[in-house]
C-alpha positions as protocol buffer text, in pm:
chain_id: "A"
residue {
  index: 1
  type: PRO
  ca { x: -3232 y: -241 z: 2213 }
}
residue {
  index: 2
  type: LEU
  ca { x: -3131 y: -263 z: 1842 }
}
residue {
  index: 3
  type: TYR
  ca { x: -2845 y: -460 z: 1713 }
}
residue {
  index: 4
  type: ILE
  ca { x: -2682 y: -434 z: 1384 }
}
residue {
  index: 5
  type: GLN
  ca { x: -2443 y: -714 z: 1271 }
}
residue {
  index: 6
  type: ASP
  ca { x: -2311 y: -592 z: 935 }
}
residue {
  index: 7
  type: VAL
  ca { x: -2354 y: -229 z: 902 }
}
residue {
  index: 8
  type: ALA
  ca { x: -2197 y: -250 z: 544 }
}
residue {
  index: 9
  type: GLY
  ca { x: -2465 y: -509 z: 467 }
}
residue {
  index: 10
  type: GLY
  ca { x: -2701 y: -231 z: 443 }
}
residue {
  index: 11
  type: CYS
  ca { x: -2940 y: -122 z: 706 }
}
residue {
  index: 12
  type: ASP
  ca { x: -3241 y: 104 z: 627 }
}
residue {
  index: 13
  type: ALA
  ca { x: -3279 y: 182 z: 995 }
}
residue {
  index: 14
  type: LEU
  ca { x: -2938 y: 337 z: 1016 }
}
residue {
  index: 15
  type: ARG
  ca { x: -2956 y: 678 z: 835 }
}
residue {
  index: 16
  type: ARG
  ca { x: -2563 y: 724 z: 907 }
}
residue {
  index: 17
  type: GLY
  ca { x: -2449 y: 397 z: 750 }
}
residue {
  index: 18
  type: ARG
  ca { x: -2227 y: 552 z: 493 }
}
residue {
  index: 19
  type: LEU
  ca { x: -2071 y: 742 z: 789 }
}
residue {
  index: 20
  type: ALA
  ca { x: -2036 y: 427 z: 996 }
}
residue {
  index: 21
  type: ILE
  ca { x: -1894 y: 204 z: 681 }
}
residue {
  index: 22
  type: ALA
  ca { x: -1637 y: 535 z: 598 }
}
residue {
  index: 23
  type: CYS
  ca { x: -1536 y: 526 z: 972 }
}
residue {
  index: 24
  type: GLY
  ca { x: -1459 y: 175 z: 963 }
}
residue {
  index: 25
  type: ILE
  ca { x: -1758 y: 42 z: 1179 }
}
residue {
  index: 26
  type: LYS
  ca { x: -1853 y: -320 z: 1153 }
}
residue {
  index: 27
  type: SER
  ca { x: -2153 y: -383 z: 1406 }
}
residue {
  index: 28
  type: ILE
  ca { x: -2345 y: -136 z: 1633 }
}
residue {
  index: 29
  type: CYS
  ca { x: -2570 y: -171 z: 1931 }
}
residue {
  index: 30
  type: LEU
  ca { x: -2811 y: 58 z: 2050 }
}
residue {
  index: 31
  type: ILE
  ca { x: -2931 y: 55 z: 2384 }
}
residue {
  index: 32
  type: PRO
  ca { x: -3214 y: 313 z: 2545 }
}
residue {
  index: 33
  type: VAL
  ca { x: -3068 y: 458 z: 2880 }
}
residue {
  index: 34
  type: PRO
  ca { x: -3230 y: 769 z: 3069 }
}
residue {
  index: 35
  type: GLY
  ca { x: -3182 y: 1084 z: 2847 }
}
residue {
  index: 36
  type: GLY
  ca { x: -3119 y: 918 z: 2522 }
}
residue {
  index: 37
  type: VAL
  ca { x: -2949 y: 629 z: 2360 }
}
residue {
  index: 38
  type: PHE
  ca { x: -2624 y: 470 z: 2450 }
}
residue {
  index: 39
  type: GLU
  ca { x: -2458 y: 354 z: 2105 }
}
residue {
  index: 40
  type: TYR
  ca { x: -2146 y: 163 z: 2078 }
}
residue {
  index: 41
  type: GLY
  ca { x: -1969 y: -91 z: 1816 }
}
residue {
  index: 42
  type: THR
  ca { x: -1712 y: -281 z: 1689 }
}
residue {
  index: 43
  type: SER
  ca { x: -1449 y: -164 z: 1375 }
}
residue {
  index: 44
  type: ASP
  ca { x: -1331 y: -368 z: 1095 }
}
residue {
  index: 45
  type: ASP
  ca { x: -1018 y: -377 z: 1254 }
}
residue {
  index: 46
  type: ALA
  ca { x: -895 y: -765 z: 1296 }
}
residue {
  index: 47
  type: SER
  ca { x: -788 y: -696 z: 1645 }
}
residue {
  index: 48
  type: ILE
  ca { x: -1130 y: -589 z: 1761 }
}
residue {
  index: 49
  type: ALA
  ca { x: -1363 y: -833 z: 1923 }
}
residue {
  index: 50
  type: LYS
  ca { x: -1605 y: -993 z: 1660 }
}
residue {
  index: 51
  type: TRP
  ca { x: -1973 y: -967 z: 1747 }
}
residue {
  index: 52
  type: THR
  ca { x: -2216 y: -1221 z: 1603 }
}
residue {
  index: 53
  type: CYS
  ca { x: -2510 y: -1163 z: 1811 }
}
residue {
  index: 54
  type: MET
  ca { x: -2690 y: -939 z: 2084 }
}
residue {
  index: 55
  type: GLU
  ca { x: -2549 y: -1154 z: 2336 }
}
residue {
  index: 56
  type: ASP
  ca { x: -2197 y: -1094 z: 2217 }
}
residue {
  index: 57
  type: ALA
  ca { x: -2265 y: -712 z: 2203 }
}
residue {
  index: 58
  type: ARG
  ca { x: -2399 y: -708 z: 2563 }
}
residue {
  index: 59
  type: PRO
  ca { x: -2187 y: -934 z: 2796 }
}
residue {
  index: 60
  type: ALA
  ca { x: -2289 y: -710 z: 3068 }
}
residue {
  index: 61
  type: ILE
  ca { x: -2591 y: -505 z: 3131 }
}
residue {
  index: 62
  type: LEU
  ca { x: -2524 y: -131 z: 3268 }
}
residue {
  index: 63
  type: PRO
  ca { x: -2743 y: -46 z: 3556 }
}
residue {
  index: 64
  type: HIS
  ca { x: -2985 y: 204 z: 3415 }
}
residue {
  index: 65
  type: ALA
  ca { x: -3144 y: 347 z: 3714 }
}
residue {
  index: 66
  type: ASP
  ca { x: -2822 y: 399 z: 3906 }
}
residue {
  index: 67
  type: LEU
  ca { x: -2684 y: 561 z: 3592 }
}
residue {
  index: 68
  type: GLU
  ca { x: -2962 y: 805 z: 3617 }
}
residue {
  index: 69
  type: LYS
  ca { x: -2949 y: 857 z: 3986 }
}
residue {
  index: 70
  type: ALA
  ca { x: -2555 y: 934 z: 3971 }
}
residue {
  index: 71
  type: PHE
  ca { x: -2612 y: 1200 z: 3674 }
}
residue {
  index: 72
  type: ASP
  ca { x: -2900 y: 1363 z: 3890 }
}
residue {
  index: 73
  type: PHE
  ca { x: -2669 y: 1352 z: 4147 }
}
residue {
  index: 74
  type: GLY
  ca { x: -2430 y: 1589 z: 3944 }
}
residue {
  index: 75
  type: ALA
  ca { x: -2175 y: 1344 z: 3848 }
}
residue {
  index: 76
  type: THR
  ca { x: -1941 y: 1432 z: 3555 }
}
residue {
  index: 77
  type: HIS
  ca { x: -1826 y: 1072 z: 3472 }
}
residue {
  index: 78
  type: ALA
  ca { x: -1930 y: 715 z: 3515 }
}
residue {
  index: 79
  type: ILE
  ca { x: -1734 y: 399 z: 3457 }
}
residue {
  index: 80
  type: PHE
  ca { x: -1853 y: 55 z: 3439 }
}
residue {
  index: 81
  type: TRP
  ca { x: -1641 y: -218 z: 3579 }
}
residue {
  index: 82
  type: TRP
  ca { x: -1672 y: -557 z: 3500 }
}
residue {
  index: 83
  type: ARG
  ca { x: -1488 y: -867 z: 3596 }
}
residue {
  index: 84
  type: LYS
  ca { x: -1281 y: -1046 z: 3372 }
}
residue {
  index: 85
  type: GLY
  ca { x: -1134 y: -1342 z: 3529 }
}
residue {
  index: 86
  type: ASP
  ca { x: -932 y: -1259 z: 3828 }
}
residue {
  index: 87
  type: HIS
  ca { x: -940 y: -881 z: 3774 }
}
residue {
  index: 88
  type: PHE
  ca { x: -1193 y: -580 z: 3686 }
}
residue {
  index: 89
  type: GLU
  ca { x: -1141 y: -374 z: 3394 }
}
residue {
  index: 90
  type: VAL
  ca { x: -1348 y: -59 z: 3231 }
}
residue {
  index: 91
  type: GLY
  ca { x: -1636 y: -238 z: 3001 }
}
residue {
  index: 92
  type: ALA
  ca { x: -1775 y: 151 z: 2941 }
}
residue {
  index: 93
  type: SER
  ca { x: -1714 y: 486 z: 3052 }
}
residue {
  index: 94
  type: TYR
  ca { x: -1883 y: 841 z: 2966 }
}
residue {
  index: 95
  type: VAL
  ca { x: -1773 y: 1213 z: 3069 }
}
residue {
  index: 96
  type: LEU
  ca { x: -2008 y: 1499 z: 3025 }
}
residue {
  index: 97
  type: PRO
  ca { x: -1902 y: 1695 z: 2701 }
}
residue {
  index: 98
  type: GLU
  ca { x: -1846 y: 2006 z: 2931 }
}
residue {
  index: 99
  type: ARG
  ca { x: -1621 y: 1801 z: 3146 }
}
residue {
  index: 100
  type: LEU
  ca { x: -1418 y: 1725 z: 2848 }
}
residue {
  index: 101
  type: ARG
  ca { x: -1382 y: 2067 z: 2714 }
}
residue {
  index: 102
  type: ALA
  ca { x: -1294 y: 2211 z: 3069 }
}
residue {
  index: 103
  type: LEU
  ca { x: -1022 y: 1957 z: 3058 }
}
residue {
  index: 104
  type: ARG
  ca { x: -928 y: 2000 z: 2719 }
}
residue {
  index: 105
  type: ALA
  ca { x: -913 y: 2395 z: 2795 }
}
residue {
  index: 106
  type: ALA
  ca { x: -705 y: 2345 z: 3123 }
}
residue {
  index: 107
  type: ARG
  ca { x: -465 y: 2051 z: 3027 }
}
residue {
  index: 108
  type: GLY
  ca { x: -431 y: 2085 z: 2631 }
}
residue {
  index: 109
  type: ASP
  ca { x: -470 y: 1731 z: 2582 }
}
residue {
  index: 110
  type: ASP
  ca { x: -767 y: 1493 z: 2567 }
}
residue {
  index: 111
  type: LYS
  ca { x: -707 y: 1276 z: 2858 }
}
residue {
  index: 112
  type: SER
  ca { x: -947 y: 1240 z: 3131 }
}
residue {
  index: 113
  type: TYR
  ca { x: -1001 y: 1043 z: 3463 }
}
residue {
  index: 114
  type: THR
  ca { x: -1179 y: 783 z: 3267 }
}
residue {
  index: 115
  type: SER
  ca { x: -961 y: 740 z: 2989 }
}
residue {
  index: 116
  type: GLU
  ca { x: -659 y: 688 z: 3227 }
}
residue {
  index: 117
  type: SER
  ca { x: -890 y: 465 z: 3448 }
}
residue {
  index: 118
  type: ALA
  ca { x: -933 y: 249 z: 3125 }
}
residue {
  index: 119
  type: LEU
  ca { x: -560 y: 147 z: 3130 }
}
residue {
  index: 120
  type: VAL
  ca { x: -598 y: 20 z: 3498 }
}
residue {
  index: 121
  type: GLN
  ca { x: -688 y: -344 z: 3596 }
}
residue {
  index: 122
  type: ILE
  ca { x: -816 y: -402 z: 3967 }
}
residue {
  index: 123
  type: PRO
  ca { x: -760 y: -728 z: 4113 }
}
residue {
  index: 124
  type: ALA
  ca { x: -1108 y: -892 z: 4194 }
}
residue {
  index: 125
  type: GLU
  ca { x: -933 y: -969 z: 4557 }
}
residue {
  index: 126
  type: SER
  ca { x: -806 y: -637 z: 4634 }
}
residue {
  index: 127
  type: MET
  ca { x: -914 y: -401 z: 4923 }
}
residue {
  index: 128
  type: GLY
  ca { x: -1011 y: -110 z: 4713 }
}
residue {
  index: 129
  type: PRO
  ca { x: -1354 y: 16 z: 4660 }
}
residue {
  index: 130
  type: VAL
  ca { x: -1436 y: -154 z: 4324 }
}
residue {
  index: 131
  type: ALA
  ca { x: -1352 y: -502 z: 4443 }
}
residue {
  index: 132
  type: THR
  ca { x: -1486 y: -458 z: 4793 }
}
residue {
  index: 133
  type: ALA
  ca { x: -1821 y: -312 z: 4656 }
}
residue {
  index: 134
  type: ALA
  ca { x: -1866 y: -615 z: 4420 }
}
residue {
  index: 135
  type: ARG
  ca { x: -1775 y: -860 z: 4707 }
}
residue {
  index: 136
  type: SER
  ca { x: -1985 y: -736 z: 4969 }
}
residue {
  index: 137
  type: GLY
  ca { x: -2282 y: -607 z: 4742 }
}
residue {
  index: 138
  type: LYS
  ca { x: -2306 y: -285 z: 4897 }
}
residue {
  index: 139
  type: GLU
  ca { x: -2241 y: 63 z: 4793 }
}
residue {
  index: 140
  type: ILE
  ca { x: -1906 y: 239 z: 4883 }
}
residue {
  index: 141
  type: THR
  ca { x: -1841 y: 633 z: 4881 }
}
residue {
  index: 142
  type: LEU
  ca { x: -1530 y: 801 z: 4895 }
}
residue {
  index: 143
  type: GLU
  ca { x: -1550 y: 1148 z: 5010 }
}
residue {
  index: 144
  type: ASP
  ca { x: -1192 y: 1253 z: 4930 }
}
residue {
  index: 145
  type: PRO
  ca { x: -1061 y: 948 z: 4653 }
}
residue {
  index: 146
  type: ALA
  ca { x: -734 y: 1147 z: 4601 }
}
residue {
  index: 147
  type: ALA
  ca { x: -638 y: 1097 z: 4973 }
}
residue {
  index: 148
  type: ASP
  ca { x: -760 y: 735 z: 5063 }
}
residue {
  index: 149
  type: PRO
  ca { x: -484 y: 493 z: 5087 }
}
residue {
  index: 150
  type: LYS
  ca { x: -665 y: 187 z: 4966 }
}
residue {
  index: 151
  type: PHE
  ca { x: -765 y: 354 z: 4646 }
}
residue {
  index: 152
  type: LYS
  ca { x: -520 y: 270 z: 4369 }
}
residue {
  index: 153
  type: ARG
  ca { x: -626 y: 538 z: 4130 }
}
residue {
  index: 154
  type: ALA
  ca { x: -579 y: 810 z: 4405 }
}
residue {
  index: 155
  type: SER
  ca { x: -316 y: 977 z: 4168 }
}
residue {
  index: 156
  type: LEU
  ca { x: -551 y: 1007 z: 3894 }
}
residue {
  index: 157
  type: ALA
  ca { x: -816 y: 1160 z: 4123 }
}
residue {
  index: 158
  type: ALA
  ca { x: -577 y: 1407 z: 4240 }
}
residue {
  index: 159
  type: GLU
  ca { x: -456 y: 1475 z: 3899 }
}
residue {
  index: 160
  type: PHE
  ca { x: -811 y: 1538 z: 3740 }
}
residue {
  index: 161
  type: ASN
  ca { x: -945 y: 1684 z: 4042 }
}
residue {
  index: 162
  type: ILE
  ca { x: -1203 y: 1432 z: 4101 }
}
residue {
  index: 163
  type: GLY
  ca { x: -1428 y: 1484 z: 4430 }
}
residue {
  index: 164
  type: ARG
  ca { x: -1659 y: 1231 z: 4612 }
}
residue {
  index: 165
  type: CYS
  ca { x: -1685 y: 879 z: 4427 }
}
residue {
  index: 166
  type: HIS
  ca { x: -1958 y: 619 z: 4456 }
}
residue {
  index: 167
  type: PHE
  ca { x: -1928 y: 246 z: 4379 }
}
residue {
  index: 168
  type: VAL
  ca { x: -2219 y: 83 z: 4330 }
}
residue {
  index: 169
  type: PRO
  ca { x: -2240 y: -297 z: 4293 }
}
residue {
  index: 170
  type: SER
  ca { x: -2460 y: -438 z: 4027 }
}
residue {
  index: 171
  type: ARG
  ca { x: -2540 y: -781 z: 3860 }
}
residue {
  index: 172
  type: ASP
  ca { x: -2265 y: -746 z: 3600 }
}
residue {
  index: 173
  type: GLY
  ca { x: -2003 y: -537 z: 3788 }
}
residue {
  index: 174
  type: VAL
  ca { x: -1966 y: -218 z: 3955 }
}
residue {
  index: 175
  type: LEU
  ca { x: -2064 y: 110 z: 3848 }
}
residue {
  index: 176
  type: GLU
  ca { x: -1816 y: 403 z: 3962 }
}
residue {
  index: 177
  type: TYR
  ca { x: -1943 y: 790 z: 3915 }
}
residue {
  index: 178
  type: GLY
  ca { x: -1829 y: 1105 z: 4056 }
}
residue {
  index: 179
  type: THR
  ca { x: -1763 y: 1473 z: 4025 }
}
residue {
  index: 180
  type: GLY
  ca { x: -1458 y: 1613 z: 3867 }
}
residue {
  index: 181
  type: LEU
  ca { x: -1423 y: 1978 z: 3987 }
}
residue {
  index: 182
  type: ILE
  ca { x: -1318 y: 2243 z: 3760 }
}
residue {
  index: 183
  type: SER
  ca { x: -1055 y: 2494 z: 3844 }
}
residue {
  index: 184
  type: PHE
  ca { x: -1110 y: 2857 z: 3825 }
}
residue {
  index: 185
  type: LEU
  ca { x: -816 y: 2867 z: 3565 }
}
residue {
  index: 186
  type: ALA
  ca { x: -995 y: 2617 z: 3348 }
}
residue {
  index: 187
  type: ARG
  ca { x: -1326 y: 2798 z: 3352 }
}
residue {
  index: 188
  type: LEU
  ca { x: -1160 y: 3152 z: 3275 }
}
residue {
  index: 189
  type: LYS
  ca { x: -976 y: 2953 z: 2972 }
}
residue {
  index: 190
  type: LEU
  ca { x: -1322 y: 2813 z: 2873 }
}
residue {
  index: 191
  type: LEU
  ca { x: -1487 y: 3164 z: 2894 }
}
residue {
  index: 192
  type: GLU
  ca { x: -1210 y: 3330 z: 2705 }
}
residue {
  index: 193
  type: ASN
  ca { x: -1254 y: 3074 z: 2439 }
}
residue {
  index: 194
  type: ALA
  ca { x: -1622 y: 3110 z: 2444 }
}
residue {
  index: 195
  type: VAL
  ca { x: -1543 y: 3510 z: 2374 }
}
residue {
  index: 196
  type: ALA
  ca { x: -1287 y: 3445 z: 2110 }
}
residue {
  index: 197
  type: SER
  ca { x: -1518 y: 3262 z: 1889 }
}
residue {
  index: 198
  type: MET
  ca { x: -1782 y: 3536 z: 1922 }
}
residue {
  index: 199
  type: TYR
  ca { x: -1551 y: 3756 z: 1685 }
}
């Protein structure tokens, strides 16, 4: 991992340093993951968390092997839920770019299952799959999350056409991953956009 405390202070290792400064980026953490590098950071906004060291930037370690398995399995999204006091909240999330394009084409907005899940807090003692996986230490799979009465985000799963979801406990939280299905109309819209861009 690479941690840069103060991007503005100058860092020869960061080629995009000027761009980061122009975008208001204060600190950056880069972590190798299967298939590439996970980059995240803080801004110079006073309301954003202040990092002073690598430990501040990495309060939770993402389960890399489980992430690799998720995307090998065909996942279109991943959410890392970490415990904050008496609840779980989204610590990190990722959606495949092609899934985001399909959602944008179908919905006309930038919302996704992961962006809307980030607005939810899950009580640590609840009976849903995130809390249960964390307590039991065992992976939980929902074959049809939109129809599961214990799944607090069932309506989100239905809205974003989410198929099977997995909830994998780890040392620092729960990794959720699943597949988002793309409707025929969304595929058609993507094809129309691709053809239009050719002319």
